[in-house]
C-alpha positions as CSV (number, residue, x, y, z in Angstrom):
1,M,0.0,0.0,0.1
2,Y,1.2,3.5,-0.7
3,V,1.8,5.7,2.5
4,E,2.2,9.5,2.6
5,V,3.2,11.3,5.8
6,V,3.1,15.1,5.7
7,S,3.4,17.9,8.2
8,P,2.8,21.7,7.5
9,E,6.6,22.1,7.0
10,E,7.6,19.0,4.9
11,S,6.9,15.6,3.4
12,C,8.2,13.1,5.9
13,F,7.6,9.8,4.0
14,T,6.3,8.6,0.8
15,G,6.4,5.2,-0.5
16,D,5.1,1.6,-0.4
17,A,4.8,0.0,3.0
18,T,3.5,-3.4,4.3
19,M,2.2,-2.0,7.7
20,V,1.5,1.3,9.5
21,I,1.0,1.6,13.2
22,S,-0.4,4.7,15.0
23,R,-2.6,5.7,17.9
24,T,-6.2,7.0,17.8
25,P,-8.3,8.1,20.7
26,N,-9.7,4.4,20.6
27,G,-6.2,2.9,20.9
28,E,-3.5,1.8,18.7
29,I,-4.3,0.9,15.1
30,G,-2.4,-1.3,12.8
31,I,-3.0,-0.9,9.1
32,L,-2.4,-3.5,6.4
33,E,-3.2,-3.4,2.8
34,G,-7.0,-3.7,2.2
35,H,-7.9,-2.1,5.5
36,E,-11.4,-0.7,5.4
37,P,-11.7,2.9,4.5
38,T,-11.3,5.0,7.7
39,V,-10.7,8.6,8.8
40,A,-9.5,9.0,12.4
41,T,-7.9,11.5,14.6
42,L,-4.3,10.7,15.8
43,V,-3.3,11.4,19.3
44,P,0.2,12.4,20.4
45,G,2.5,9.4,20.2
46,G,4.2,7.3,17.7
47,L,3.8,6.4,14.0
48,T,5.8,3.4,12.7
49,I,6.0,2.4,9.1
50,E,7.1,-1.0,8.0
51,H,8.7,-0.9,4.5
52,D,11.6,-2.6,2.7
53,N,12.1,-5.1,5.6
54,Q,12.8,-2.3,8.0
55,R,10.8,0.0,10.3
56,T,10.9,3.9,10.3
57,S,9.5,5.6,13.3
58,F,8.2,9.1,13.8
59,A,7.0,11.1,16.8
60,I,3.7,12.9,16.0
61,S,2.1,15.5,18.1
62,G,-1.3,14.7,16.7
63,G,-3.1,14.8,13.4
64,I,-5.5,13.1,10.9
65,L,-5.3,9.7,9.3
66,Q,-7.1,8.7,6.1
67,I,-7.2,5.1,4.8
68,T,-8.6,4.4,1.5
69,G,-7.7,0.6,1.2
70,E,-4.7,1.0,-1.0
71,K,-3.6,4.3,0.4
72,V,-2.7,5.7,3.9
73,I,-2.4,9.5,4.3
74,V,-1.2,10.9,7.6
75,L,-1.5,14.8,8.0
76,G,0.5,15.5,11.1
77,E,0.8,18.6,13.2
78,L,4.4,18.2,14.3
79,V,6.3,15.1,12.8
80,Q,9.8,14.2,13.8
81,K,11.8,11.2,12.6
82,I,13.0,9.1,15.5
83,D,16.2,7.1,15.8
84,G,14.6,4.3,17.9
85,D,11.5,2.0,18.1
86,H,7.9,2.7,18.3
87,D,8.0,3.0,22.0
88,K,10.6,5.8,21.8
89,A,8.5,7.5,19.1
90,I,5.5,7.4,21.5
91,E,7.4,9.0,24.2
92,V,8.9,11.8,22.1
93,G,5.5,12.3,20.3
94,Q,3.9,13.0,23.8
95,E,6.6,15.4,24.8
96,L,6.1,17.2,21.3
97,A,2.5,17.7,22.2
98,K,3.3,19.0,25.6
99,K,5.7,21.5,24.3
100,T,3.2,22.6,21.6
101,F,0.4,23.0,24.1
102,T,2.5,25.0,26.7
103,S,3.8,27.3,23.9
104,D,0.3,28.1,22.8
105,E,-0.8,29.7,26.1
């Protein structure tokens, strides 16, 4: 399936993937090719993309997820590539959200 991850500043990832893992208000979601069409809010945490026999993780402060069955689009508020696993991405994503929330006050 084709995956596109973008933030207001940049395109963070584009390409084919075998799986995407992220967090919604209802819990973590794993997306495989053929997933039913869905639009969901993403909560602060991690976004992991499995592609080319490797995993790439991003910290995300929140955003929107759209799944069409053969395509996944992530529109993130703040997105930062992480040197680490999905758990590290979750931790950093939650910190990004805290910094964003505090700076808006």
